[in-house]
C-alpha positions as a Python dict, from the first residue, in 0.01 Angstrom:
ca = {
    (1, 'M'): (0, 0, 0),
    (2, 'P'): (164, -36, 327),
    (3, 'E'): (-121, -58, 613),
    (4, 'Y'): (-88, 164, 935),
    (5, 'S'): (-215, 122, 1256),
    (6, 'D'): (-356, 349, 1521),
    (7, 'I'): (-146, 397, 1822),
    (8, 'E'): (-260, 517, 2163),
    (9, 'M'): (-42, 720, 2431),
    (10, 'T'): (-41, 994, 2657),
    (11, 'R'): (79, 1325, 2545),
    (12, 'K'): (416, 1314, 2778),
    (13, 'Q'): (521, 995, 2648),
    (14, 'L'): (468, 1105, 2285),
    (15, 'Y'): (637, 1423, 2401),
    (16, 'D'): (909, 1228, 2519),
    (17, 'E'): (946, 1041, 2246),
    (18, 'I'): (977, 1314, 2020),
    (19, 'W'): (1233, 1495, 2202),
    (20, 'E'): (1471, 1161, 2194),
    (21, 'L'): (1428, 1074, 1826),
    (22, 'S'): (1279, 1340, 1647),
    (23, 'V'): (929, 1380, 1441),
    (24, 'A'): (1052, 1178, 1162),
    (25, 'G'): (1220, 891, 1390),
    (26, 'V'): (872, 860, 1602),
    (27, 'A'): (754, 824, 1219),
    (28, 'K'): (958, 577, 1136),
    (29, 'K'): (971, 362, 1452),
    (30, 'Y'): (582, 344, 1443),
    (31, 'N'): (567, 370, 1007),
    (32, 'L'): (373, 661, 1058),
    (33, 'P'): (346, 892, 737),
    (34, 'Y'): (567, 1213, 848),
    (35, 'N'): (326, 1491, 751),
    (36, 'R'): (0, 1333, 911),
    (37, 'L'): (238, 1265, 1253),
    (38, 'M'): (337, 1608, 1229),
    (39, 'K'): (-23, 1746, 1189),
    (40, 'Q'): (-149, 1529, 1506),
    (41, 'I'): (126, 1658, 1694),
    (42, 'K'): (36, 1999, 1616),
    (43, 'D'): (-369, 1997, 1664),
    (44, 'A'): (-218, 1822, 1993),
    (45, 'G'): (-42, 2146, 2157),
    (46, 'I'): (273, 1959, 2193),
    (47, 'P'): (604, 2099, 2090),
    (48, 'I'): (889, 1992, 1896),
    (49, 'P'): (1257, 2085, 1905),
    (50, 'P'): (1287, 2418, 1699),
    (51, 'S'): (1541, 2434, 1377),
    (52, 'G'): (1879, 2371, 1421),
    (53, 'Y'): (1839, 2160, 1784),
    (54, 'W'): (1975, 1860, 1671),
    (55, 'T'): (2271, 1995, 1486),
    (56, 'K'): (2362, 2156, 1815),
    (57, 'L'): (2303, 1875, 2059),
    (58, 'N'): (2531, 1692, 1776),
    (59, 'F'): (2806, 1926, 1859),
    (60, 'N'): (2759, 1922, 2269),
    (61, 'K'): (2662, 2295, 2220),
    (62, 'P'): (2386, 2411, 2463),
    (63, 'V'): (2017, 2407, 2378),
    (64, 'T'): (1633, 2487, 2518),
    (65, 'K'): (1379, 2195, 2543),
    (66, 'L'): (1053, 2317, 2523),
    (67, 'A'): (832, 2274, 2808),
    (68, 'L'): (521, 2010, 2765),
    (69, 'P'): (210, 2242, 2833),
    (70, 'E'): (-71, 2078, 3041),
    (71, 'P'): (-272, 1839, 3116),
    (72, 'A'): (61, 1570, 3051),
    (73, 'D'): (-137, 1238, 3124),
    (74, 'E'): (-383, 1301, 2808),
    (75, 'I'): (-441, 1007, 2631),
    (76, 'I'): (-437, 1121, 2244),
    (77, 'L'): (-478, 862, 1934),
    (78, 'I'): (-249, 899, 1656),
    (79, 'S'): (-396, 774, 1389),
    (80, 'G'): (-186, 624, 1087),
    (81, 'T'): (-392, 655, 781),
    (82, 'L'): (-205, 751, 464),
    (83, 'P'): (-366, 1047, 304),
    (84, 'S'): (-454, 919, -28),
    (85, 'A'): (-320, 1276, -241),
    (86, 'R'): (-9, 1228, -108),
    (87, 'K'): (-31, 859, -303),
    (88, 'K'): (-186, 959, -605),
    (89, 'K'): (28, 1291, -615),
    (90, 'L'): (388, 1045, -612),
    (91, 'Q'): (175, 803, -859),
    (92, 'S'): (133, 1106, -1129),
    (93, 'L'): (464, 1217, -1118),
    (94, 'T'): (612, 892, -1190),
    (95, 'I'): (344, 814, -1466),
    (96, 'E'): (382, 1197, -1645),
    (97, 'S'): (697, 1223, -1653),
    (98, 'F'): (926, 942, -1599),
    (99, 'G'): (718, 650, -1753),
    (100, 'R'): (565, 318, -1581),
    (101, 'A'): (908, 177, -1658),
    (102, 'E'): (1093, 362, -1426),
    (103, 'M'): (843, 327, -1107),
    (104, 'G'): (1056, 63, -921),
    (105, 'A'): (1352, 286, -938),
    (106, 'G'): (1248, 634, -966),
    (107, 'I'): (886, 632, -687),
    (108, 'A'): (846, 395, -401),
    (109, 'E'): (714, 427, -63),
    (110, 'A'): (791, 547, 234),
    (111, 'S'): (928, 220, 360),
    (112, 'P'): (1273, 156, 312),
    (113, 'A'): (1256, -198, 277),
    (114, 'L'): (1069, -133, -70),
    (115, 'E'): (1359, 71, -186),
    (116, 'T'): (1590, -111, -447),
    (117, 'P'): (1873, -25, -630),
    (118, 'A'): (1838, 92, -1022),
    (119, 'L'): (1982, 51, -1320),
    (120, 'P'): (2069, 380, -1533),
    (121, 'V'): (1811, 480, -1743),
    (122, 'E'): (1866, 629, -2114),
    (123, 'E'): (1586, 875, -2141),
    (124, 'Q'): (1505, 1125, -2494),
    (125, 'A'): (1206, 1350, -2294),
    (126, 'A'): (1130, 1660, -2442),
    (127, 'F'): (1235, 1971, -2184),
    (128, 'P'): (1014, 2039, -1961),
    (129, 'S'): (837, 2415, -1943),
    (130, 'N'): (730, 2603, -1626),
    (131, 'S'): (386, 2569, -1696),
    (132, 'E'): (437, 2187, -1709),
    (133, 'V'): (628, 2175, -1419),
    (134, 'S'): (346, 2334, -1247),
    (135, 'Q'): (67, 2133, -1344),
    (136, 'T'): (318, 1776, -1261),
    (137, 'I'): (428, 1875, -923),
    (138, 'D'): (187, 2015, -626),
    (139, 'L'): (285, 2258, -392),
    (140, 'P'): (497, 2177, -137),
    (141, 'E'): (395, 2072, 228),
    (142, 'T'): (475, 2297, 485),
    (143, 'Y'): (399, 2354, 890),
    (144, 'E'): (347, 2663, 1092),
    (145, 'Q'): (624, 2697, 1412),
    (146, 'S'): (646, 3002, 1625),
    (147, 'G'): (515, 3236, 1360),
    (148, 'Q'): (728, 3057, 1106),
    (149, 'T'): (683, 2867, 771),
    (150, 'Y'): (902, 2529, 796),
    (151, 'N'): (904, 2285, 470),
    (152, 'I'): (860, 1959, 429),
    (153, 'Y'): (1126, 1757, 206),
    (154, 'D'): (999, 1409, 126),
    (155, 'R'): (1351, 1187, -40),
    (156, 'E'): (1120, 1021, -332),
    (157, 'L'): (926, 1320, -425),
    (158, 'L'): (1245, 1566, -416),
    (159, 'Y'): (1438, 1302, -639),
    (160, 'N'): (1171, 1343, -904),
    (161, 'E'): (1144, 1689, -868),
    (162, 'V'): (1488, 1749, -890),
    (163, 'W'): (1525, 1554, -1214),
    (164, 'L'): (1172, 1673, -1371),
    (165, 'A'): (1324, 2045, -1374),
    (166, 'P'): (1633, 2256, -1290),
    (167, 'V'): (1718, 2296, -912),
    (168, 'T'): (1666, 2694, -976),
    (169, 'E'): (1349, 2647, -1068),
    (170, 'I'): (1236, 2342, -755),
    (171, 'A'): (1434, 2624, -562),
    (172, 'K'): (1130, 2878, -651),
    (173, 'R'): (850, 2643, -517),
    (174, 'Y'): (1001, 2576, -210),
    (175, 'A'): (1066, 2951, -164),
    (176, 'V'): (1441, 2868, -90),
    (177, 'S'): (1818, 2937, -299),
    (178, 'D'): (1893, 2654, -491),
    (179, 'V'): (2257, 2637, -277),
    (180, 'A'): (1935, 2523, -18),
    (181, 'I'): (1827, 2245, -225),
    (182, 'R'): (2148, 2113, -288),
    (183, 'K'): (2224, 2116, 34),
    (184, 'V'): (1885, 1929, 162),
    (185, 'C'): (1951, 1681, -163),
    (186, 'Q'): (2322, 1590, -2),
    (187, 'S'): (2185, 1545, 314),
    (188, 'L'): (1906, 1321, 194),
    (189, 'D'): (2169, 1112, -29),
    (190, 'I'): (1987, 1231, -321),
    (191, 'P'): (2146, 1247, -713),
    (192, 'T'): (2140, 1589, -891),
    (193, 'P'): (2166, 1604, -1250),
    (194, 'P'): (2550, 1646, -1340),
    (195, 'V'): (2654, 1998, -1592),
    (196, 'G'): (2477, 1971, -1923),
    (197, 'Y'): (2246, 1744, -1852),
    (198, 'W'): (1975, 1982, -1894),
    (199, 'A'): (2178, 2140, -2211),
    (200, 'K'): (2165, 1770, -2392),
    (201, 'L'): (1799, 1727, -2267),
    (202, 'R'): (1711, 2063, -2425),
    (203, 'A'): (1851, 1954, -2789),
    (204, 'G'): (1684, 1614, -2806),
    (205, 'K'): (2024, 1407, -2732),
    (206, 'A'): (1984, 1066, -2458),
    (207, 'V'): (2052, 1146, -2102),
    (208, 'T'): (2191, 929, -1860),
    (209, 'R'): (1915, 933, -1518),
    (210, 'I'): (2132, 861, -1194),
    (211, 'P'): (1890, 643, -979),
    (212, 'L'): (1787, 718, -623),
    (213, 'P'): (2061, 479, -417),
    (214, 'I'): (1970, 300, -128),
    (215, 'S'): (2087, 480, 184),
    (216, 'N'): (2065, 478, 551),
    (217, 'K'): (1962, 863, 576),
    (218, 'P'): (1609, 994, 708),
    (219, 'T'): (1331, 999, 450),
    (220, 'K'): (1247, 1317, 541),
    (221, 'K'): (1384, 1650, 650),
    (222, 'S'): (1240, 2021, 736),
    (223, 'G'): (1359, 2346, 689),
    (224, 'V'): (1286, 2668, 753),
    (225, 'R'): (1156, 2917, 419),
    (226, 'T'): (1396, 3197, 362),
    (227, 'G'): (1149, 3313, 126),
    (228, 'T'): (752, 3414, 106),
    (229, 'D'): (494, 3119, 95),
    (230, 'Y'): (497, 3039, -309),
    (231, 'T'): (146, 3160, -488),
    (232, 'P'): (162, 3099, -824),
    (233, 'P'): (277, 3421, -958),
    (234, 'L'): (76, 3633, -1248),
    (235, 'E'): (327, 3616, -1471),
    (236, 'K'): (380, 3897, -1679),
    (237, 'E'): (297, 3781, -2016),
    (238, 'T'): (636, 3768, -2227),
    (239, 'L'): (758, 4004, -2514),
    (240, 'S'): (395, 4195, -2436),
    (241, 'F'): (529, 4499, -2663),
    (242, 'L'): (540, 4257, -2944),
    (243, 'N'): (183, 4201, -3144),
    (244, 'E'): (66, 3890, -3122),
    (245, 'E'): (157, 3771, -3431),
    (246, 'D'): (549, 3875, -3393),
    (247, 'R'): (534, 3766, -3017),
    (248, 'S'): (429, 3409, -3151),
    (249, 'V'): (716, 3371, -3437),
    (250, 'V'): (964, 3456, -3174),
    (251, 'L'): (869, 3281, -2934),
    (252, 'S'): (840, 2975, -3126),
    (253, 'I'): (1204, 3014, -3231),
    (254, 'A'): (1351, 3047, -2866),
    (255, 'T'): (1209, 2767, -2779),
    (256, 'Q'): (1381, 2567, -3099),
    (257, 'I'): (1669, 2697, -3083),
    (258, 'R'): (1934, 2461, -3081),
    (259, 'L'): (2339, 2472, -3115),
    (260, 'P'): (2506, 2385, -3508),
    (261, 'D'): (2676, 2124, -3521),
    (262, 'E'): (3071, 2189, -3437),
    (263, 'N'): (3164, 2149, -3831),
    (264, 'A'): (2878, 2355, -3973),
    (265, 'K'): (2993, 2642, -4109),
    (266, 'M'): (2956, 2966, -3896),
    (267, 'H'): (2832, 3306, -4004),
    (268, 'P'): (3045, 3532, -4190),
    (269, 'T'): (3027, 3806, -3958),
    (270, 'I'): (3171, 3552, -3675),
    (271, 'V'): (3424, 3431, -3890),
    (272, 'A'): (3550, 3771, -3999),
    (273, 'H'): (3561, 3890, -3593),
    (274, 'R'): (3734, 3511, -3500),
    (275, 'K'): (3998, 3633, -3769),
    (276, 'A'): (4056, 4012, -3643),
    (277, 'V'): (4048, 3874, -3273),
    (278, 'M'): (4345, 3589, -3350),
    (279, 'E'): (4531, 3851, -3533),
    (280, 'W'): (4513, 4108, -3273),
    (281, 'K'): (4591, 3840, -2997),
    (282, 'K'): (4932, 3807, -3243),
    (283, 'K'): (5005, 4143, -3257),
    (284, 'Q'): (4969, 4185, -2908),
    (285, 'K'): (5253, 3925, -2808),
    (286, 'E'): (5499, 4068, -3068),
    (287, 'Q'): (5421, 4419, -2897),
    (288, 'E'): (5480, 4295, -2560),
    (289, 'A'): (5792, 4103, -2691),
    (290, 'R'): (5907, 4426, -2796),
    (291, 'G'): (5885, 4588, -2426),
    (292, 'C'): (5602, 4826, -2567),
    (293, 'N'): (5382, 5005, -2303),
    (294, 'R'): (4987, 4873, -2281),
    (295, 'R'): (4887, 5232, -2364),
    (296, 'G'): (5066, 5202, -2698),
    (297, 'M'): (4887, 4937, -2777),
    (298, 'D'): (4584, 4884, -3012),
    (299, 'S'): (4257, 4939, -2905),
    (300, 'T'): (4117, 4575, -2722),
    (301, 'L'): (3846, 4394, -2989),
    (302, 'F'): (3583, 4225, -2836),
    (303, 'L'): (3631, 3884, -2672),
    (304, 'A'): (4008, 3946, -2737),
    (305, 'D'): (4123, 3998, -2342),
    (306, 'T'): (3815, 3867, -2177),
    (307, 'I'): (3826, 3511, -2261),
    (308, 'S'): (4073, 3202, -2328),
    (309, 'N'): (4159, 3080, -2607),
    (310, 'E'): (4011, 2794, -2496),
    (311, 'A'): (3683, 2919, -2450),
    (312, 'L'): (3689, 3120, -2758),
    (313, 'P'): (3518, 2869, -3001),
    (314, 'R'): (3242, 2798, -2728),
    (315, 'V'): (3122, 3159, -2728),
    (316, 'L'): (3118, 3226, -3099),
    (317, 'H'): (2956, 2880, -3112),
    (318, 'I'): (2687, 3058, -2877),
    (319, 'F'): (2673, 3348, -3089),
    (320, 'D'): (2633, 3150, -3410),
    (321, 'A'): (2358, 2960, -3282),
    (322, 'L'): (2154, 3302, -3164),
    (323, 'I'): (2178, 3533, -3491),
    (324, 'K'): (2147, 3236, -3730),
    (325, 'A'): (1755, 3217, -3525),
    (326, 'M'): (1737, 3537, -3540),
    (327, 'E'): (1864, 3649, -3889),
    (328, 'P'): (1536, 3523, -4038),
    (329, 'L'): (1361, 3738, -3829),
    (330, 'E'): (1532, 4074, -3951),
    (331, 'C'): (1781, 4074, -3724),
    (332, 'S'): (2159, 4128, -3795),
    (333, 'L'): (2506, 4133, -3647),
    (334, 'T'): (2780, 4427, -3630),
    (335, 'S'): (3139, 4364, -3742),
    (336, 'D'): (3165, 4389, -3340),
    (337, 'L'): (2930, 4132, -3264),
    (338, 'K'): (2629, 4358, -3140),
    (339, 'F'): (2292, 4270, -3252),
    (340, 'I'): (2055, 4467, -3398),
    (341, 'V'): (1690, 4359, -3287),
    (342, 'N'): (1370, 4604, -3403),
    (343, 'G'): (1631, 4859, -3533),
    (344, 'E'): (1811, 4860, -3182),
    (345, 'T'): (2160, 4753, -3124),
    (346, 'V'): (2206, 4550, -2823),
    (347, 'S'): (2560, 4519, -2635),
    (348, 'V'): (2654, 4223, -2515),
    (349, 'S'): (2943, 4123, -2272),
    (350, 'V'): (3110, 3816, -2256),
    (351, 'T'): (3339, 3696, -1950),
    (352, 'E'): (3535, 3437, -1822),
    (353, 'A'): (3604, 3341, -1475),
    (354, 'Q'): (3956, 3273, -1298),
    (355, 'D'): (4078, 3035, -1066),
    (356, 'E'): (4365, 3193, -808),
    (357, 'I'): (4620, 2957, -809),
    (358, 'K'): (4986, 3002, -603),
    (359, 'H'): (5287, 3162, -845),
    (360, 'I'): (5535, 2901, -888),
    (361, 'P'): (5873, 3097, -939),
    (362, 'T'): (6020, 3066, -1309),
    (363, 'K'): (6410, 3023, -1382),
    (364, 'E'): (6422, 3437, -1441),
    (365, 'E'): (6276, 3495, -1110),
    (366, 'N'): (6456, 3194, -896),
    (367, 'V'): (6783, 3420, -1069),
    (368, 'Q'): (6629, 3747, -892),
    (369, 'L'): (6604, 3592, -602),
    (370, 'L'): (6919, 3410, -530),
    (371, 'K'): (7096, 3743, -648),
    (372, 'Y'): (6868, 3938, -391),
    (373, 'E'): (6970, 3691, -96),
    (374, 'E'): (7370, 3743, -204),
    (375, 'D'): (7332, 4113, -216),
    (376, 'K'): (7135, 4116, 142),
    (377, 'R'): (7447, 3907, 264),
    (378, 'R'): (7638, 4238, 129),
    (379, 'H'): (7459, 4511, 137),
    (380, 'S'): (7140, 4610, 383),
    (381, 'W'): (6972, 4837, 104),
    (382, 'A'): (6962, 4569, -134),
    (383, 'S'): (6611, 4555, -283),
    (384, 'K'): (6382, 4199, -301),
    (385, 'P'): (6231, 4185, -663),
    (386, 'K'): (5851, 4193, -700),
    (387, 'I'): (5721, 3851, -735),
    (388, 'R'): (5371, 3818, -773),
    (389, 'K'): (5189, 3584, -540),
    (390, 'Y'): (4924, 3411, -702),
    (391, 'D'): (4850, 3325, -1084),
    (392, 'Y'): (4473, 3370, -1233),
    (393, 'V'): (4381, 3086, -1473),
    (394, 'Y'): (4098, 3091, -1666),
    (395, 'N'): (3857, 2772, -1569),
    (396, 'G'): (3611, 2789, -1880),
    (397, 'R'): (3300, 2947, -1689),
    (398, 'I'): (3178, 3202, -1863),
    (399, 'T'): (2898, 3504, -1799),
    (400, 'V'): (2750, 3629, -2084),
    (401, 'S'): (2567, 3964, -1985),
    (402, 'V'): (2303, 4127, -2228),
    (403, 'N'): (2282, 4513, -2259),
    (404, 'S'): (2498, 4531, -1886),
    (405, 'S'): (2184, 4443, -1706),
    (406, 'K'): (2042, 4087, -1724),
    (407, 'S'): (2361, 3842, -1714),
    (408, 'F'): (2346, 3431, -1774),
    (409, 'R'): (2638, 3231, -1643),
    (410, 'D'): (2761, 2884, -1604),
    (411, 'C'): (2659, 2722, -1280),
    (412, 'K'): (2630, 2354, -1154),
    (413, 'S'): (2228, 2429, -1238),
    (414, 'Y'): (2299, 2423, -1602),
    (415, 'V'): (2524, 2593, -1851),
    (416, 'V'): (2502, 2889, -2119),
    (417, 'E'): (2394, 2688, -2367),
    (418, 'D'): (2103, 2566, -2177),
    (419, 'R'): (1928, 2901, -2177),
    (420, 'L'): (2003, 3049, -2583),
    (421, 'G'): (1628, 3048, -2607),
    (422, 'D'): (1599, 3318, -2280),
    (423, 'L'): (1903, 3503, -2393),
    (424, 'M'): (1731, 3529, -2765),
    (425, 'I'): (1407, 3679, -2529),
    (426, 'S'): (1641, 3872, -2308),
    (427, 'F'): (1773, 4070, -2627),
    (428, 'Y'): (1407, 4123, -2742),
    (429, 'E'): (1341, 4255, -2400),
    (430, 'A'): (1685, 4492, -2424),
    (431, 'S'): (1600, 4599, -2753),
    (432, 'D'): (1211, 4685, -2626),
    (433, 'I'): (1468, 4900, -2309),
    (434, 'L'): (1675, 5091, -2494),
    (435, 'R'): (1375, 5204, -2785),
    (436, 'Q'): (1202, 5307, -2464),
    (437, 'E'): (1516, 5541, -2322),
    (438, 'R'): (1568, 5607, -2725),
    (439, 'E'): (1243, 5774, -2722),
    (440, 'A'): (1274, 5918, -2423),
    (441, 'R'): (1604, 6113, -2532),
    (442, 'E'): (1452, 6223, -2833),
    (443, 'A'): (1108, 6325, -2659),
    (444, 'A'): (1358, 6554, -2393),
    (445, 'E'): (1536, 6659, -2673),
    (446, 'R'): (1211, 6777, -2837),
    (447, 'K'): (1127, 6943, -2543),
    (448, 'R'): (1450, 7102, -2461),
    (449, 'K'): (1508, 7247, -2867),
    (450, 'E'): (1072, 7384, -2774),
    (451, 'E'): (1165, 7561, -2452),
    (452, 'E'): (1512, 7680, -2624),
    (453, 'R'): (1297, 7835, -2896),
    (454, 'R'): (1049, 7960, -2662),
    (455, 'K'): (1261, 8125, -2480),
    (456, 'E'): (1466, 8272, -2796),
    (457, 'E'): (1113, 8382, -2923),
    (458, 'H'): (1064, 8544, -2578),
    (459, 'R'): (1397, 8750, -2627),
    (460, 'Q'): (1292, 8862, -2887),
    (461, 'R'): (964, 8999, -2755),
    (462, 'V'): (1134, 9202, -2458),
    (463, 'N'): (1429, 9279, -2703),
    (464, 'E'): (1171, 9471, -2947),
    (465, 'E'): (989, 9623, -2671),
    (466, 'V'): (1243, 9745, -2483),
    (467, 'D'): (1343, 9897, -2830),
    (468, 'Q'): (986, 10057, -2907),
    (469, 'T'): (1014, 10208, -2593),
    (470, 'L'): (1344, 10352, -2628),
    (471, 'M'): (1247, 10479, -2901),
    (472, 'L'): (943, 10608, -2743),
    (473, 'E'): (1153, 10794, -2500),
    (474, 'N'): (1352, 10917, -2752),
    (475, 'L'): (1034, 11057, -2966),
    (476, 'S'): (918, 11204, -2631),
    (477, 'E'): (1257, 11394, -2522),
    (478, 'D'): (1275, 11551, -2894),
    (479, 'Y'): (917, 11657, -2889),
    (480, 'D'): (964, 11825, -2550),
    (481, 'I'): (1242, 12010, -2678),
    (482, 'A'): (1052, 12155, -2927),
    (483, 'C'): (773, 12246, -2711),
    (484, 'K'): (1061, 12431, -2484),
    (485, 'I'): (1142, 12627, -2784),
    (486, 'R'): (829, 12725, -2878),
    (487, 'R'): (716, 12859, -2498),
    (488, 'Y'): (1055, 13025, -2569),
    (489, 'I'): (922, 13212, -2884),
    (490, 'A'): (607, 13319, -2708),
    (491, 'A'): (767, 13461, -2435),
    (492, 'V'): (984, 13636, -2607),
    (493, 'E'): (693, 13771, -2866),
    (494, 'A'): (491, 13852, -2528),
    (495, 'S'): (780, 14036, -2359),
    (496, 'G'): (720, 14414, -2407),
    (497, 'N'): (1049, 14499, -2223),
    (498, 'L'): (1304, 14334, -2438),
    (499, 'D'): (1474, 14460, -2790),
    (500, 'P'): (1223, 14425, -3057),
    (501, 'T'): (1345, 14077, -3249),
    (502, 'P'): (1324, 13988, -3584),
    (503, 'M'): (1078, 13857, -3755),
    (504, 'E'): (1372, 13644, -3918),
    (505, 'W'): (1515, 13478, -3614),
    (506, 'I'): (1105, 13394, -3507),
    (507, 'E'): (1058, 13230, -3844),
    (508, 'W'): (1417, 13032, -3807),
    (509, 'A'): (1329, 12941, -3478),
    (510, 'K'): (995, 12871, -3541),
    (511, 'A'): (1170, 12611, -3836),
    (512, 'K'): (1405, 12454, -3549),
    (513, 'A'): (1064, 12410, -3288),
    (514, 'D'): (927, 12210, -3593),
    (515, 'W'): (1256, 11956, -3686),
    (516, 'Y'): (1261, 11874, -3306),
    (517, 'D'): (912, 11781, -3301),
    (518, 'P'): (909, 11483, -3424),
    (519, 'T'): (491, 11537, -3531),
    (520, 'I'): (638, 11737, -3768),
    (521, 'A'): (991, 11578, -3856),
    (522, 'R'): (1061, 11933, -4077),
    (523, 'E'): (1389, 11866, -4295),
    (524, 'D'): (1667, 12149, -4209),
    (525, 'E'): (1874, 12322, -4455),
    (526, 'F'): (2182, 12203, -4266),
    (527, 'F'): (2094, 11922, -4058),
    (528, 'G'): (1871, 11766, -4279),
    (529, 'K'): (1555, 11533, -4115),
    (530, 'R'): (1628, 11468, -3798),
    (531, 'D'): (1636, 11091, -3708),
    (532, 'H'): (1388, 11080, -3369),
    (533, 'R'): (1450, 10748, -3276),
    (534, 'K'): (1772, 10775, -3143),
    (535, 'N'): (1902, 10885, -2800),
    (536, 'A'): (2081, 11219, -2701),
    (537, 'D'): (2398, 11110, -2769),
    (538, 'Q'): (2351, 10961, -3109),
    (539, 'K'): (2154, 11285, -3229),
    (540, 'K'): (2383, 11511, -3048),
    (541, 'L'): (2461, 11797, -3237),
    (542, 'E'): (2862, 11851, -3322),
    (543, 'R'): (3082, 12135, -3503),
    (544, 'N'): (3248, 12003, -3818),
    (545, 'S'): (3648, 12038, -3748),
    (546, 'Y'): (3893, 12189, -4009),
    (547, 'K'): (4045, 11903, -4129),
    (548, 'W'): (4373, 11892, -4342),
    (549, 'W'): (4378, 11740, -4622),
}
């Protein structure tokens, strides 16, 4: 363990050295721990260069130097005691994650003199889970300045972190993007795992860890946190919609899923689809050779025109690994390679990225260009042939999207094969979303039908009420007519000035009043019974016209 001495100097002396060498430079000059020095500088109220200061200075851009507040001549004591917690953290990380045999190559004390080159080491380590990473690596060290939080990146510690877990996970701990972590690694000359490293590690294959090289670059670096301070989040329980037994089975299989051997027999559904895709592509070439319009061609098959022939076997192996792991869980695969999970059909789309390269004219296109130049010399109206400037070539980087929502793509940190377990879990999560959406649609449909039924019942009741009311109106009209007839008969009988009316007419008139009266509904010799419920037009008396036949 290195020994550190205490240093006395004025605030002005420390201020001048900080703005001349940087905090990291002062720490290196006096062989002091960076974090300890930074804390004491902050306690002493000495301003330090802001982020970007040294970059602007290197490019001869104007910079602002913060003034030192009084008293400038105050003597301060800089203690160089190395915090034991820091040392324990480095030792714990080394022993638990990489073994005692790698102590010399993986972790050394901050002094450059102790850094020694190491040979590549073949490791057979288990793929770490997020919880294991959280337990092994402590929270990153930070400091505050001008209301902003800054990370402190230690070269040796960050080296061990990026070889312990993918860069995307380490970036979350520092509350920055994975691009920022890669830039820090580049500036500190820290090697990062190559593409496919985590896939091999997950598959239990031997991997090579690149040792930390000797470098003249700084051993520490600070950078602003672009996100919020990292606090271990309260994780939502994965697959919480499943019962505990099913959930544990699914998670167990997801953590153990592996790519089958390249020579292993594929799932019959995948074999049939591969054959259909190859036949489709062959037929498309024949149709294009005959000059067929693309609209007249057969409908596109899944994977037929979104990935190259070179990437097709890789994608099919991914699907093969997934369905072979999920079939024991009563999942299945449709003919167009959709996954049926918990009774829901989960769609999957796969695309391959393309590189834009400058188009090299073909022999036929060169002939067209020569003909155009010749025609142009003869005629001003010569038409230049349309030849594309760029070609787009598949580059092998694929993206797998589950249910058009969650995507997994090849990147520098990992390839899709590294995320087979996450892909499987995303299928179950998508199936639950589809179930909720289906149940919501079914509930909405039931509600719509119930509303239609209620409206229909209301409509029928209204119509019945209308019919009853109109019938009442028709009955009352007939009753009014009957009452008018009876009043007229009574007036005729009481009138003394009128000629005597035969009794036969009186009886006839009373019979007609009874025929009109719905309360009596007398049947007439000629008209039969009157349907009092009908309206006046329907009950209107009409003469029989003479018919010739």
